[in-house]
Biotite code that builds the C-alpha atoms (Angstrom):
import biotite.structure as struc

atoms = struc.array([
    struc.Atom([21.509, 26.042, -5.558], chain_id="A", res_id=1, res_name="UNK", atom_name="CA", element="C"),
    struc.Atom([21.439, 24.687, -2.025], chain_id="A", res_id=2, res_name="UNK", atom_name="CA", element="C"),
    struc.Atom([21.136, 28.174, -0.539], chain_id="A", res_id=3, res_name="UNK", atom_name="CA", element="C"),
    struc.Atom([18.104, 29.392, -2.491], chain_id="A", res_id=4, res_name="UNK", atom_name="CA", element="C"),
    struc.Atom([15.537, 31.379, -0.603], chain_id="A", res_id=5, res_name="UNK", atom_name="CA", element="C"),
    struc.Atom([11.857, 30.587, -1.142], chain_id="A", res_id=6, res_name="UNK", atom_name="CA", element="C"),
    struc.Atom([11.358, 33.297, -3.779], chain_id="A", res_id=7, res_name="UNK", atom_name="CA", element="C"),
    struc.Atom([14.366, 32.199, -5.795], chain_id="A", res_id=8, res_name="UNK", atom_name="CA", element="C"),
    struc.Atom([13.306, 28.577, -5.490], chain_id="A", res_id=9, res_name="UNK", atom_name="CA", element="C"),
    struc.Atom([9.814, 29.340, -6.740], chain_id="A", res_id=10, res_name="UNK", atom_name="CA", element="C"),
    struc.Atom([11.244, 31.329, -9.657], chain_id="A", res_id=11, res_name="UNK", atom_name="CA", element="C"),
    struc.Atom([13.445, 28.376, -10.603], chain_id="A", res_id=12, res_name="UNK", atom_name="CA", element="C"),
    struc.Atom([10.461, 26.014, -10.477], chain_id="A", res_id=13, res_name="UNK", atom_name="CA", element="C"),
    struc.Atom([8.324, 28.425, -12.516], chain_id="A", res_id=14, res_name="UNK", atom_name="CA", element="C"),
    struc.Atom([11.054, 28.776, -15.142], chain_id="A", res_id=15, res_name="UNK", atom_name="CA", element="C"),
    struc.Atom([11.390, 25.030, -15.581], chain_id="A", res_id=16, res_name="UNK", atom_name="CA", element="C"),
    struc.Atom([7.631, 24.542, -15.777], chain_id="A", res_id=17, res_name="UNK", atom_name="CA", element="C"),
    struc.Atom([7.304, 27.377, -18.306], chain_id="A", res_id=18, res_name="UNK", atom_name="CA", element="C"),
    struc.Atom([10.016, 25.774, -20.426], chain_id="A", res_id=19, res_name="UNK", atom_name="CA", element="C"),
    struc.Atom([8.313, 22.386, -20.111], chain_id="A", res_id=20, res_name="UNK", atom_name="CA", element="C"),
    struc.Atom([4.976, 23.883, -21.195], chain_id="A", res_id=21, res_name="UNK", atom_name="CA", element="C"),
    struc.Atom([6.595, 25.416, -24.276], chain_id="A", res_id=22, res_name="UNK", atom_name="CA", element="C"),
    struc.Atom([8.140, 22.078, -25.218], chain_id="A", res_id=23, res_name="UNK", atom_name="CA", element="C"),
    struc.Atom([4.823, 20.293, -24.678], chain_id="A", res_id=24, res_name="UNK", atom_name="CA", element="C"),
    struc.Atom([3.046, 22.816, -26.925], chain_id="A", res_id=25, res_name="UNK", atom_name="CA", element="C"),
    struc.Atom([5.667, 22.315, -29.623], chain_id="A", res_id=26, res_name="UNK", atom_name="CA", element="C"),
    struc.Atom([5.268, 18.543, -29.321], chain_id="A", res_id=27, res_name="UNK", atom_name="CA", element="C"),
    struc.Atom([1.492, 18.854, -29.729], chain_id="A", res_id=28, res_name="UNK", atom_name="CA", element="C"),
    struc.Atom([1.966, 21.041, -32.804], chain_id="A", res_id=29, res_name="UNK", atom_name="CA", element="C"),
    struc.Atom([4.321, 18.464, -34.309], chain_id="A", res_id=30, res_name="UNK", atom_name="CA", element="C"),
    struc.Atom([1.929, 15.612, -33.568], chain_id="A", res_id=31, res_name="UNK", atom_name="CA", element="C"),
    struc.Atom([-1.028, 17.493, -35.035], chain_id="A", res_id=32, res_name="UNK", atom_name="CA", element="C"),
    struc.Atom([0.918, 18.200, -38.211], chain_id="A", res_id=33, res_name="UNK", atom_name="CA", element="C"),
    struc.Atom([1.820, 14.530, -38.614], chain_id="A", res_id=34, res_name="UNK", atom_name="CA", element="C"),
    struc.Atom([5.379, 14.655, -37.274], chain_id="A", res_id=35, res_name="UNK", atom_name="CA", element="C"),
    struc.Atom([4.844, 12.121, -34.523], chain_id="A", res_id=36, res_name="UNK", atom_name="CA", element="C"),
    struc.Atom([8.512, 11.125, -34.300], chain_id="A", res_id=37, res_name="UNK", atom_name="CA", element="C"),
    struc.Atom([9.494, 14.735, -33.670], chain_id="A", res_id=38, res_name="UNK", atom_name="CA", element="C"),
    struc.Atom([6.693, 15.023, -31.093], chain_id="A", res_id=39, res_name="UNK", atom_name="CA", element="C"),
    struc.Atom([8.054, 12.003, -29.232], chain_id="A", res_id=40, res_name="UNK", atom_name="CA", element="C"),
    struc.Atom([11.603, 13.358, -29.431], chain_id="A", res_id=41, res_name="UNK", atom_name="CA", element="C"),
    struc.Atom([10.472, 16.674, -27.971], chain_id="A", res_id=42, res_name="UNK", atom_name="CA", element="C"),
    struc.Atom([8.442, 15.018, -25.249], chain_id="A", res_id=43, res_name="UNK", atom_name="CA", element="C"),
    struc.Atom([11.540, 13.153, -24.086], chain_id="A", res_id=44, res_name="UNK", atom_name="CA", element="C"),
    struc.Atom([13.067, 16.543, -23.281], chain_id="A", res_id=45, res_name="UNK", atom_name="CA", element="C"),
    struc.Atom([10.289, 17.116, -20.754], chain_id="A", res_id=46, res_name="UNK", atom_name="CA", element="C"),
    struc.Atom([11.660, 14.497, -18.383], chain_id="A", res_id=47, res_name="UNK", atom_name="CA", element="C"),
    struc.Atom([14.732, 16.481, -17.373], chain_id="A", res_id=48, res_name="UNK", atom_name="CA", element="C"),
    struc.Atom([12.867, 19.758, -16.814], chain_id="A", res_id=49, res_name="UNK", atom_name="CA", element="C"),
    struc.Atom([10.112, 18.125, -14.795], chain_id="A", res_id=50, res_name="UNK", atom_name="CA", element="C"),
    struc.Atom([12.635, 16.162, -12.774], chain_id="A", res_id=51, res_name="UNK", atom_name="CA", element="C"),
    struc.Atom([14.532, 19.372, -11.977], chain_id="A", res_id=52, res_name="UNK", atom_name="CA", element="C"),
    struc.Atom([11.314, 21.110, -10.918], chain_id="A", res_id=53, res_name="UNK", atom_name="CA", element="C"),
    struc.Atom([10.429, 18.179, -8.681], chain_id="A", res_id=54, res_name="UNK", atom_name="CA", element="C"),
    struc.Atom([13.901, 18.199, -7.137], chain_id="A", res_id=55, res_name="UNK", atom_name="CA", element="C"),
    struc.Atom([13.527, 21.903, -6.346], chain_id="A", res_id=56, res_name="UNK", atom_name="CA", element="C"),
    struc.Atom([10.301, 21.184, -4.463], chain_id="A", res_id=57, res_name="UNK", atom_name="CA", element="C"),
    struc.Atom([12.220, 18.828, -2.188], chain_id="A", res_id=58, res_name="UNK", atom_name="CA", element="C"),
    struc.Atom([10.216, 15.731, -3.046], chain_id="A", res_id=59, res_name="UNK", atom_name="CA", element="C"),
])
C-alpha cells in the first residue's frame, strides 16, 4: 500500500471508517438490548480499523 495515490488512500480510509461505524452501531444495538458483554467485544474490534485509518493518514 506504499504506492497509493491520494484517491486510493482516501477510499481506503473511507472504507475503514465505514466499517468502524457499522461495528459501532452494532455495539450500540447490543448495549441497548442488554448485551453489554457483546457490545464491549464488538467495540474492541474498532481499535484495529481506526488504527489502520490513522496509519493511512500518515499520523
